[in-house]
N, C-alpha and C positions, 0 to 999 in steps of 0.2 A: 504493500499499499504506500502511496506517495505521502511524504512528510514534509512540511514547510514550516520555517521557522525564520525569524529575523536576525540579522547578524549585528556584530557590535558596531556601535556608532560612536563618534566623537563626544557628544554628549554625554555618553555613559562613562567614558574615560574621564572627562572634564565636567563635573557637575555644575562649576561655575568657571568662567574665563577671568580669573582673578588678575589684578595688577601684581599682586605680589608673587605670581609665579615667576620663577627665574626664567628669562627669556630664552637661553640656550636650551633649558628642558623643554620649554614649549616646543621649540623647533624640533628637538629630539622625538618627542612624543607624538608631533603631528605626523612625522615621516614613519614612525612605527604603525600609527593608526591606518596610514594610507597602505601600508604593507598589507595588514590585516583585511582592509576592505577591497584592496584591487588585485591584491597577489595571494590571497589565501589558497591552501591546498597547493603551494608552489612546488612541491614534491611529488605530487600526483600525476599519472600519466594522462594527458589531455589527448582526447580522440578527436573533439570537434571543437572550434571556438569562432566566435565572431563579436568584435567589440564597436562596430560601426565608425570607428573613428578614421580609418582611411579611405572609406566610400563616400564621404560627403554628403551630399544630398540624393545620392542615387541608391537604388536598392543594391545590396551587395550581389555578386556573381553567385548564381546557383539558387538563390532565394527566389520565392515567388508569391504573389498575394492573389485572393480572390477576385473574379471579375469584378469591375466596377459596378456599382449598386446603380439602380434605376434612377435614382434622383441626382442629378449633377452636382448638388453641393456635396456629395460626399467624394472625397479624394483619395480615400483608401489610406494604406499606411503611407507615411511620408518618413523623410529621414533628414536629418540636420541637428543644430544645437539650440533650436527655440521652438516650443510647441505653442503656436497661436491660436486663434479662434477663442472658443470658450475656455481653452486652457489659459489665455493669457490673463483672464481675471484672478487664477488660482496661483499665478507665477510658480510654475514647476521650477524647482531648483535646479541650478546649472549642473550638468552631468556630462558635459562633452556631446559630441555627435551620439545621436541616439535614433532609435525607432520609435514612431509614434502614432497613433490614430486617434484623429479629432472626429468623432462619429457625429456627424451633423445632420444625417438625412432620416433619422428617425425610422430605421429600418424594421420591416414587420412582415410576417410574423416572426416570433422569436425563435427560429430553429436554427441549428449550428450553420446551415448553408445560407442563411441570410446574416451570419455575423461578419464583421470585417477581419478577415483573417490573413496571417503572415506565415508563410511555410518555410521551413529550413530546407537546404538540400537533402538528399537520401544519405544517410549516415549508417555506415555498416558497424554493427555490433556483433558480428558473428563469433569474433575472437575473444569476446569479453562476457564474464558471469557476473562482475561486480560493475555497476555504473550509476554514477550520479549525475543530473544535470543541477546547473546554479545559473541565475540571470540576476540582475538589478532590475527593479521594478518601481515605477511611480503610478500609482492607482487610486483613486478615491471613489467608493461606492456611493454614487448619489443615486436617490431614487431607486429605479430598477435596474441600473447599469450591472453588467456581469463582463468580467474578465476570466478567460479560460485558458489553460494548458491543455493540449490534446497530442495524442500520438497515434501514429499509424504503422504498422508492421508489413503492409504491403504496398509501399510506394504512393500511399495517399488515397487508396481505394476506399478504405473503411477506417473509421476513426473510433477511439476511446477516450473518454476524459480523465486526466490525470489529476487535476484541480480545478475548482470552480469558483475561486476568488481571487485569483490572481496574486497571490501574496499578501492577501488581508489589506484592508483599507488604511488610508492615512495621509498624512501631508506631507511625507518625506520618503525620500528613496531608501529601500531596503533590499537586500539580498536574499531571495528565496532558493532553497535547495531541496532537491527532490531524489529520493531512492528509485531509480527506473530500472534497478537490476532484471525485473520482470520481463524487460525487453532484450536482456543480453541473450547472445546467440543468433540474433535475427539479422539478415543481411540488408534489409530494405527499410530501413527505419527513417520515418519523417516526423518532425515535431511541428505543431501548429500554436500560434499565440493569436487569440482571438478576442474580439470586444463586441458587445451588444448593447445598445442603450435602452432598451426597452421601451422607446417611444419618447425619450427625452435627449434632446440634443445638448446635453451638457457633460463636459469632462470627456474622459477617455482612458487610454493606457499608453505608457511609455516603457520600453525597455531596453537594455544595455547589457554589455559585458557576458553574452551567451556561452556556456561552457559546458561540454558533455565530456566527463573525465572518469577514469578508474580511481576510486578513492584508496587512500591509505586505510590499512587496517586500524591504525591507532592515531588518532589525532584529537587531542583534548585541548581546548581553548577557552582561557578565562575571559569572558566577555563584559562582564559587570561586577562592580563592588557596591556595597550598600553602605559604606562607611560615609558619615559627614565629611565636609572640607574642613571643619575648624575643631581642633582638639586643644586639650588643656593638659599641661604637664601634670604627671602624676595619677590621672585618671585611668581606668581601664576601659578598652573598647573592644569589641567583637569584631573578628574580620570575617565577612561573609560576602556573599554574590552569587552569580550564576557562572557555571561552566558549562560548555557545550560539546557534546560528542559530535565532531565533524567526521569522525572515522567509520569504518564499515562495521568494526566488532563491537559487541555489546560489552560495555564496562562494568565489572563487579567488584572491582577493587582499585585504588590508587592512592598515591601518597600526596598529600595537599601542603603546599609550602608558601611561605611568604618570608621576605627581609626587607629590612628597613635601611636606606642610607648605606647600602652595601655591607650591612652587618651579618651577623650570623643567621644561618637559614634556620628558621622555626618550622619544623616538619610534624606532621600528624598522619599517621595511616588510617585509612576509610576503607571500611569492608563491607559486605553484604549489600552492595549497591545493586542496581538495575537500570543503566543508563542506555536505552538503544540509540542506535545511529540516528544523527539529525534531530536529538531532543536535547533540551536544556535541563541541569540539574542545579538546585538551590542548594550550595554549600555552606557550611559554618565552620571555621576551624575552631577546634576545642581551646586552644592556647590564646589567651586574649594579649592585645598590644597594650602596653602602657608606655605612652611617649614621655622622653625625658630631655629632649633637645629642642628647644625652640626655633621658629624659623620655619623654612621649608623642608619637609620630610618627603623622601621619595619611597614608596612602597612598591615591591614587585611581588605579584602573586601567581603561582603556575603549579601544575600538577605532573607527576612522573610516576615511574614504577606501575604502569598500567597492567591490570589483570596479572599481577606477579612482577616480573621484571622487565616488561616490554617497554621500550622507549618510544616517546612520541615521536612521530615520522614527518612532521611539518614543523620545524622550530620557529619560522617568524611569526607564528600567531599563538605560541605556547602561553606567553606571559603577558599580564595586564600589568602595566605600570601606571601609577597614579600619584599625583604630589598633593600633599597636605599642608595645611598652616598649623604649626602648633606655637600657642601663647600660653603665658603663665595664669591669665585669668580671664576666662569668657565671660562676656557680659550678656546679661538678659536680652534677648531681641525681641522687638516689636516690628513685625511684618508691616510693609505699607501696601495698601491697596489702591490702585489707581484705576479709575474707570472713566473712559471718554463715552460721554452720553449727549443726548440731545432731547428738546421738549417736543420735537415734531417727528420722533422716530418710533415707529410702531413697535419694532422689536426691542428698543430700550424699555418701552412701557411694559410689555410682556414680561421681560426678564426681572423687572424691578422687585416684584414680590419675593421671587426666590433669593435675589442678591441681597435685599434689604433683611431679609430673615436670617441668612447666615451672616452678615455684618453685625446684626444685633447681638448673635450668639457669641461673637468673638469680640465685641468691644472693649472687654477689659484688658487684651493683649494685642489688638491689631488697630491699624489707624487707617481708615479710609479717606480718600479725598476723590472728588468728582470734577472733571472738566467738562464744560458745557461746550460744544464744538458749534461752528456756523452752517452745519449741513444735516438733514436734507432741506430744512425749512426753518421756519421763525423759531427764534428761541431768544427771549428778552434778556436772560441771563448772559448768553454770549455776546450779545449787543455791547456791553461795557467790559467784558474780561478777554475779549479777542486777543489784543496786544499780549497778554501774559500766556495764554492757552495755546496760541499758534506755534511759539518754540517747541512746547511740549508734544504737539501733534507732530511737527518735524523731527523732533528727536526720535521718536519711536516709529515713524513713518506710519502712522495710524490707518489701516485700509478703510475701516469704517466703523460704524456704532451699532450696538454697544462693544466696546472692547475693553477688557479687563486685563491688568496687570498686576502680578504679585511679585513683590521686590524686583521689578524690573522685566520679569518673563511674562510672556503671553499666557495666559491661564484659561484653559477651556474647561477644566474640570474643577470647578471653583467648590469646593467643600469644606466643611468643619475640620475634618481630618488632615486634609492637605494644609491648611493654615496653621494647625498645632504643629504639624511636621516641621516646617518652615520656621516657627519660633522657636523649636527645640535645638535648630543649628546653633544659634546663639551669635555673638557678634564682638568683633574686635574691638567697638566703640561703646562709650557711654555719652549720653547727650544730656547736658544740664542746661534747662531752659527757662527764661524768664520773660513773662510777656506783660505789657501794661498798655491800657487806654484811657486817654485822656478825652473827656466827654467837651470839654471846653475848647480845646485846640483842635479835636478831631485826630489825633496822633495815635498811632499805634507804634509801641516801641519794643523791640526784641533784642534781648541779650542771650547769646547760646554759647555754652562753653563744650567743645568736642574734643573730648579725652580718648587717645588710642592706646591700645594695649599690645599693639604690634608694631613692626616697622613696615611702614608702607611709603611708596614714592607720591610725589606731587601729581597733580592732575585730577584727583577727586573733587567732586562738585557738592557744595551744600545748598539746599532750597529751603527758603522760610516761606511757608504757604499760609496766607490768611484765609479762613474758610468761615462760611455762614454755616450755622447748625442745621436750620431748615429755612428754605425759601418757601413761602405760602402765598399762592396767588388765588385770588377770588373767583376766576374762571379759567376753564381750559384754554391755554393758548396754542394747543398743537394745530396744526394744519394736516397732519397725517391721521390723527383721531380726534375729530372737533367734538365739543362738547355736545351737540345734539345727537351725536352717533352712539354714544354709550352712557349717558348721564343716568342719574337715579330716576325714578325710584328703585332701590335695588329689587333684584327678581325678574327684571324685565331686561330683554335684549334686543336692541336695534342694529341692523346692519351686521350681526353676527360678532359684535364685540361684547364681551361680557361687563356689565357695568360695576361689577366689584373692583374693577381696575380704575375707577374715576377718581379715587383719592391718591393714586399716584401720578395723576395729570395735574394734580394741584400742589402737591407737595414734593420738593425736591431736596434732599438732605445733602450735608457736606458739600455744598457749592463751593468751589475755589474762586476767590474774589480778586485775590491780588498775590503775586510772588515778589518777595523783596531780596535784590533790589529791582530783579527783573525776571523774565521767563527763562533766563540763560543761567540763573544761579551764580554761587561765588565759588571761584576755584581756589582750593585748598592747596596749602605748601605740603612738604613730605613730614612724615611723623616718625618719631622714635617711641619705643613703648614708654608711656607715662606721660606724654606731651600732651598739651592742651592748646588747641587753637580757638580763639573767641572772634565770635561775631557781633556786630553791633549795628543794626539796620532799625530804621523806622519808615513809616508812610504815613503821610498826611490824607485822610480820606477826602478826596476831592469831587466826589460824584455818589449818586444813588447806587444802592446795590445792584439795582436791575434797571430795566428800561423805564425810564420816566413817564412814559405814555400813561396818562391818568385813566385811559379806558380800560387798562389791564391792571387793576389795584393788585398790589402785593403787601406782604408783611414779611418780617423776618426774625427769627429767634436766635439769640446768641451768636457767639463767634468764638473760634478757637484758632491756634496756630500750630502748624506741623511743620517740623524740621526733618529733613531726611538727607543722607549721604549716598551719593551715587557714583558708580564707576561709568564714565561716559562711552567706553569702549564697548564693555559687556553688557552695560545697563544694570547690572546687578545693584541693589540698593542693600547697603550694610546695615543700617540702623535707621530708625525712625523715633521721633519724640512728639508728644502733644502736650500743650497747656492752653488754659483758658486766660485770656488777658485780664489782668486784675485792674479794675478802675481805680485810678490814682485817687488817694484821699487827700485830706486837708485842703480842698479848694472852698470850703463852704464861705470863707469870708475872703475874698480878693481884696476888696476896697471898703473899709468901713465907712467911706463917704456916702454908700449906697446901700446902707443896712435894710434889712426887710426880714419879716417873720412870716411863717408859713403855719396855719392852723385850719381844720386839724392835719396831723401828721404823725401816724398814717392816716390816709383819706381813701374813702370808698368811693362816694357820690361826687365829692367836689372837695377843693381846698380853697383857702382865701389867702391871698397875698396882702399883707399890711405893711405900708410903708408911710415914712414921713418926708416931705421935701423941705428945705430951708426956703428955697426960691423956686419960681416958675421954670420949668425945663422939659425937655423931650424925654420921654422913657418908652421901653418897650420891655414886654415879658415873654420869654421862650421856655419851652419844656421839650427835654431831650431825653431819649432812652439811653440805655446802656450802650446802643451801637452808635451813637453819635447822631441818630436819625431825629429831626426837628419833628415833633409831633402835636406841637401848638406854637403859634405865635400871635401876639396881640399887634395891633397896628401901631406904627411909630406916631405918637402924639403929643402934644403940649399940655402939661398937667400942672394946676396951679401949685403954690406952696400951702403946706398943711398935711393933715393925716388922710389917708386914703385907703381904699380897699377893692382889691380887684379878685374875682372869682375865676377859677379855672375848672370846668367840668372833668372828671376822672372816670365818670361810670362806664365809658366805652373803653378804657385803657385796659390792657391786660396787666394782671398783678405783677408787680416786680419793683425795681429801684428806678427812678427817674431824677433827672437835674432840672431845677427852675434856675435860669439866668435873668437876673435884672439889671438892667443896662439904663444909665442916665448919662448926661453930657459930664458929670463928675467921675464916673468909672462903672465898674461892673462888678456884681456879686453872685455867688452861685451857692444855692443849698440843695441838699438831697432831699427828695420827696419819696415816699413809699407808698405805693397803691395797693391796697388790698382787695 
């Protein structure tokens, strides 16, 4: 029976592309990874191979494909280094010249003879009893699309299916390998790569590096390790991961080894195993690693003594090499969640309940922020935040919304367990944050001390983000899901949209309002262990939080400041921290020349401003909330000398702290007012 699996990837070797990796080690490991990916089974006997590199845009000699379909849009299998058409939207990762099918003709019925099929030349396997085939494949299973590998032993007259999912679906290239020993002894073998879209003209299939070969009997390759990238001296860590049997023989025993920094080999025999050909085995080394040397530590993991004393027959892929950072003190990590969203984005709306639920469950240890972009349609928050949001969109090359990044990585499987796992990694940094807000001057001031517990080069950036806790709108501003389309009463559905989503079209949490000093962040210098770098930044609020269009009334609840440290090359976020700005106290009496009193205070329905003027002059009375927004203002007018009383209605204000500013020609005074 054919067996398929995915081979090692660079991401498995390097969980994060950190700046602290030694440059030469990165280059050596990259070469090593290429050897694994492109030259695996180098000692095996190759029967047939085709990499499409030398044939350019032409079909290779001896290959053929199914007759053109009856609809002219179908161009059949094509060759080159770029898959256009609908493929272009998904940006197939570069893989050199390749064969690809962009199945745009919606061919039907869904029989094999109406698939778009690429045939190999006739391959003689008459002299072989053990035969494997491997090929690199990119294929995403959209809707009813099906990729197939088939085989014929009579020069293409009849066919049997070996695999019906083309190496499984996903967004990355992977290497598929099959045991086709059942075809051994046959002289007229042909193989066929097919794709059928099932009536949808989206996507297709790409293949490369096709190889039919006689496998080695013994070929074990460590393909993945499960260790974190950050370690603390003196702690114990379990060495575990995945090893793949790329050979022909079933493995029942082996010796598992690892060494660190070229030191002594730590070995352990494993027995009573059952690892068939082309399958993966999750291993755990019984002897833990206790790191003792700070800085970069290089670990090598491999297996030998297969089924007794048999040696591995393909040495280039034997060993996995990984680089770890060891420090004396790992700090508690607060993962950063960045969402790019939009008020007129239907997918964003439908995704909000799930995302909000997860973020609410992890709010004690994760810090979320949300950027509102300027597509696909109207978004009043973006109207004023675009100058700072645009650099972040460019930084990530955001392809669309909603898009979520966890610590700088695109995150498709957004789960509570994934966030807790990320937090458990820890950090090399501790961020100490102090934020204040002066409602009189509308100035937000942030002082943050960034302390490193590792040696890191210059080039990291710190971003200081001012965020509104929740932006509340009186009506739905979306052009994708307008209010009439799904508004309450709850229990009704108009146009197919559930009305229980309506609150998510009115309330927008964690809205990014400003980045200090700008959307490009602040470049940090190099660090040595124990060193602290300080940022001292401020921003004067010079605009409304959202579009000032009075037809779309909004309110806002609270602000907070988030600071995070990011690698601009790998995008990895090392650490984040959050603080609620403290309202500056001691402002109650700025000028005794304009003294006034408030009663009652606290107030519920109304409060009275009592003041005495020694001479006639102009006055004005203003009321501000904690976010510096003016919620009441009296007209500027002349008032005669003597005692006066002015009433401010508070019954329609939200409960909380406010500031009354009383201004005359002689000066200004501010007092705090509590509304119950």
